[in-house]
C-alpha positions, 0 to 999 in steps of 0.5 A: 597602763602602769604609773611610770611604767615607761621609765621602768623598761631599762633592759637593752635586750627588749623585743624590737617592737617593744623598743619601737613602742617605748621610743614612741611613748617617750617621744610623746611624753606618755609615762604610764606604759605597761610595766616590763614584768607585765609585758613578759607575762602577757608575751608568754600568754600570747604564745598560747593564743590560737587566733585572736588577742584583744587589749583595752587601753593601748596607750602608745602601744607598749603592752600591745608590742609585748603581745605582738612579740609573743603571738604566733603566726596568723594570730590577729591582735586588736587594741582599743584606745579611747584617746585619739592622739595616743591611738594614732601614735600606736597605729603608727608604731604598728603600721608595718604589722598587718596582724595588729589593729589599733581602734580608737574608741571605748573599751566596749568596741572589743565586744564587736571584735571578739571573742578572744583567746587572750584578753588583756584589760587595762584597769580602766577599760574595763577591768576595774573602775566605775563602769560595769566590768567587761563580761568574760563570757561574751569576750572569751573563747572557751578556755580563753584567758583574761588578765587585769593588770595594775593591782597592788599585791593583796596582803589581806582577805578579803582584799582591801583598797583604800580601807574598803573591800576591793570590789574590783579585785573580788569581782574577778577573783570570785567571778563564777565563769572564771578560774582566777588567781592573783600573780605577784609580779613585783613587790608593788605589782600584781595581776589577775589571770583568769581562765574561762571555765569550760 
């Protein structure tokens, strides 16, 4: 989820499922949806998934809609949202999409539903934060991809956050099981993309 990401979707040529999820987010006053730059990236990455895509932090389903719009036939998608009201909103958005499952619960529910070809981690679930981070070795298929969103672009090395080393970013960039890079998607937004080493 990105701060004010819902309002940044201004294009009229959005995929129909993304428009539907945006309408639900707006109707329920949910402002922090996946930004369009991130949506385009994860939609493109979804094209490469062979069987299963996972996501944490569903919100009202905007990011999940980008993923579903990019996924090929037969690919299953599961997204976990800890807030029951938001999970219900998202489940309604995808009610006619049998390949999509919205689960109410903690991000760790993904361990029971993986491994994934593509895993999209929201900052709090659990790409970065106070809880132990997600284990890509357990959650990804061989060669699988993980994205961790909502970083500000790195301008120093080592990266800093609020005047201290950015341990969350360093965790993913230096993870021994991953080949990870940071992609700048906008002047104020970057995403980490890692691939599980073979």
